[in-house]
C-alpha positions as CSV (number, residue, x, y, z in Angstrom):
1,M,106.9,146.4,99.5
2,N,106.1,143.0,98.0
3,L,106.6,142.0,94.3
4,P,102.9,142.4,93.3
5,N,102.8,145.9,94.6
6,K,106.1,146.7,92.8
7,L,104.5,145.5,89.6
8,T,101.5,147.8,90.2
9,L,103.8,150.7,90.7
10,T,105.7,149.8,87.5
11,R,102.4,150.0,85.6
12,I,101.9,153.5,86.9
13,L,105.4,154.5,85.9
14,L,104.8,153.2,82.4
15,V,101.9,155.6,81.8
16,P,104.1,158.7,81.2
17,V,106.4,156.6,79.0
18,F,103.4,155.5,76.9
19,M,102.3,159.2,76.7
20,I,105.7,160.3,75.3
21,F,105.6,157.9,72.3
22,V,101.9,158.3,71.5
23,S,102.4,162.1,71.6
24,L,105.1,162.0,69.0
25,T,102.5,161.4,66.2
26,S,98.8,161.3,65.6
27,L,96.3,159.8,63.1
28,D,95.9,163.1,61.4
29,G,99.4,162.6,60.0
30,V,98.2,159.7,57.8
31,T,96.7,162.1,55.3
32,D,99.7,164.4,55.0
33,G,102.4,161.7,55.4
34,T,103.7,162.8,58.8
35,F,102.3,159.8,60.7
36,R,105.1,157.6,62.2
37,A,103.8,154.1,62.7
38,V,106.8,153.1,64.8
39,Y,105.8,155.4,67.6
40,Y,102.3,153.8,67.8
41,L,103.9,150.4,67.6
42,I,106.2,151.2,70.5
43,A,103.3,152.8,72.5
44,G,101.3,149.6,71.8
45,I,104.2,147.4,73.1
46,I,104.5,149.6,76.3
47,F,100.8,149.4,76.8
48,A,100.7,145.6,76.3
49,I,103.6,145.2,78.9
50,A,101.8,147.4,81.4
51,S,98.6,145.4,80.8
52,F,100.4,142.2,81.4
53,T,101.6,143.4,84.8
54,D,97.9,143.9,85.7
55,F,97.3,140.1,85.2
56,L,100.7,139.2,86.8
57,D,100.4,141.3,90.0
58,G,97.0,140.0,90.8
59,H,98.0,136.4,90.0
60,L,101.1,136.5,92.2
61,A,99.3,138.3,95.1
62,R,96.7,135.5,95.2
63,K,99.1,132.7,94.7
64,W,101.6,133.9,97.3
65,N,98.9,135.2,99.7
66,M,100.2,138.8,99.4
67,V,96.9,140.6,98.9
68,T,97.2,143.9,100.7
69,D,95.0,146.9,101.2
70,F,97.5,149.0,99.3
71,G,97.3,146.5,96.4
72,K,93.5,146.7,96.4
73,F,93.7,150.4,96.1
74,A,96.7,150.9,93.8
75,D,95.8,148.1,91.3
76,P,92.5,149.6,90.1
77,L,94.1,153.1,90.2
78,A,96.9,152.0,87.9
79,D,94.4,150.5,85.6
80,K,92.3,153.7,85.5
81,L,95.4,155.8,84.8
82,L,96.6,153.6,82.0
83,T,93.4,153.1,80.2
84,T,92.0,156.6,80.6
85,V,95.2,158.2,79.2
86,A,95.0,155.8,76.2
87,F,91.4,156.7,75.5
88,I,92.1,160.4,75.7
89,Y,94.6,160.0,72.9
90,M,92.2,157.8,71.0
91,M,89.7,160.7,71.4
92,R,92.3,163.0,70.0
93,D,92.5,160.8,66.9
94,G,88.7,160.8,66.5
95,V,88.4,157.2,67.3
96,C,86.9,157.4,70.8
97,S,83.8,159.5,71.2
98,P,83.7,162.1,74.0
99,V,80.5,160.3,75.2
100,V,82.5,157.1,75.7
101,L,85.2,158.9,77.6
102,C,82.6,160.6,79.8
103,I,81.0,157.3,80.6
104,I,84.4,155.9,81.6
105,L,85.2,158.9,83.7
106,A,81.8,159.0,85.4
107,R,82.1,155.3,86.3
108,E,85.6,155.7,87.7
109,F,84.7,158.8,89.7
110,A,81.6,157.1,91.1
111,V,83.4,153.9,92.1
112,S,86.3,155.8,93.6
113,G,83.9,157.9,95.6
114,L,82.2,154.8,96.9
115,R,85.6,153.3,97.9
116,M,86.4,156.4,99.9
117,V,83.0,156.2,101.7
118,A,83.6,152.5,102.4
119,A,87.2,153.2,103.7
120,S,85.9,156.0,106.0
121,A,83.1,153.9,107.3
122,K,83.1,152.6,110.9
123,D,84.6,149.3,110.0
124,G,86.9,150.8,107.4
125,K,86.3,148.3,104.5
126,V,88.4,148.3,101.4
127,I,86.3,147.2,98.4
128,A,88.2,145.2,95.8
129,A,87.3,145.1,92.1
130,N,84.5,142.7,91.2
131,M,84.3,140.3,88.2
132,W,82.5,142.8,86.0
133,G,85.2,145.4,86.8
134,K,87.8,143.0,85.6
135,V,85.8,142.2,82.4
136,K,85.6,145.9,81.8
137,T,89.3,146.4,82.3
138,V,90.3,143.5,80.0
139,L,87.9,144.8,77.2
140,Q,89.4,148.3,77.5
141,M,92.9,147.0,77.4
142,L,92.3,144.7,74.4
143,S,90.5,147.6,72.5
144,I,93.5,149.9,73.1
145,I,96.1,147.3,72.1
146,F,94.1,146.5,68.9
147,Y,93.9,150.2,68.0
148,F,97.6,151.1,68.4
149,F,99.0,147.8,67.0
150,G,96.4,147.7,64.3
151,T,96.9,151.2,63.1
152,A,100.7,150.9,63.2
153,I,100.5,147.8,60.9
154,A,97.6,148.9,58.7
155,V,99.1,152.3,57.8
156,N,102.0,150.5,56.1
157,V,99.8,148.1,54.2
158,S,96.9,150.1,52.7
159,W,94.6,153.1,53.3
160,E,91.6,150.8,53.2
161,G,93.2,148.6,55.9
162,T,93.6,151.7,58.1
163,I,90.0,152.6,57.6
164,I,88.9,149.1,58.7
165,V,91.1,149.2,61.8
166,V,89.7,152.6,62.8
167,G,86.1,151.5,62.2
168,I,86.6,148.4,64.3
169,S,88.2,150.5,67.0
170,V,85.2,152.9,67.1
171,V,82.9,149.9,67.6
172,L,85.1,148.5,70.3
173,C,85.0,151.9,72.1
174,W,81.2,151.8,72.2
175,L,81.3,148.2,73.5
176,V,83.7,149.4,76.2
177,A,81.3,152.1,77.1
178,L,78.5,149.6,77.5
179,A,80.6,147.2,79.6
180,T,81.9,150.1,81.7
181,A,78.3,151.4,82.4
182,V,77.1,147.9,83.3
183,S,80.1,147.2,85.6
184,G,79.6,150.6,87.3
185,I,75.9,150.2,87.9
186,K,76.5,146.7,89.3
187,Y,79.3,147.9,91.5
188,L,77.2,150.6,93.0
189,W,74.2,148.3,93.5
190,D,76.3,145.6,95.2
191,N,77.7,148.1,97.6
192,R,74.6,150.3,98.1
193,S,74.7,149.6,101.8
194,F,77.6,152.0,102.1
195,I,75.6,154.7,100.3
196,N,72.5,154.1,102.5
197,T,74.5,154.3,105.7
198,A,76.8,157.2,104.7
199,K,76.4,160.4,106.8
């Protein structure tokens, strides 16, 4: 297994580590004093490291000509796992609307289904992520990083600062939903030939 693929697997393995720390506290604890900012800070750092591997594995794969079918499949899967888990915890905190999460999941299910159809087609094509998919992923990751880092810092500064961070995060989640919907529609449209020819 080449280095880019190992980085992709590392990103997948970091998902449960992220979950452990973000599960140790929640935004509800801000009101009763049980919130522990250090856990959100650590979770944010883990998420940021995992997000960086997303850039690094793709860059190295292209630079060293190590693009593989496994990488085309596992890389977006790792992104889906990482971001979806984070948005679920943000929904727990009341920051991410269930509507936003439903849009994200609907897009991912639709795209994954299309990839399966393409892979099982006569010529067995593996569809890589397009530019809009990357834009969607970057926006998702930046929104998540902002929320966990911003909350961890703001809670120790002021209540008003925490409200501002949460408010900005809510707006970012809706922007993510918009970008996710646009990228999904474009992905399905660009690859509609697989839908038309599917039996």
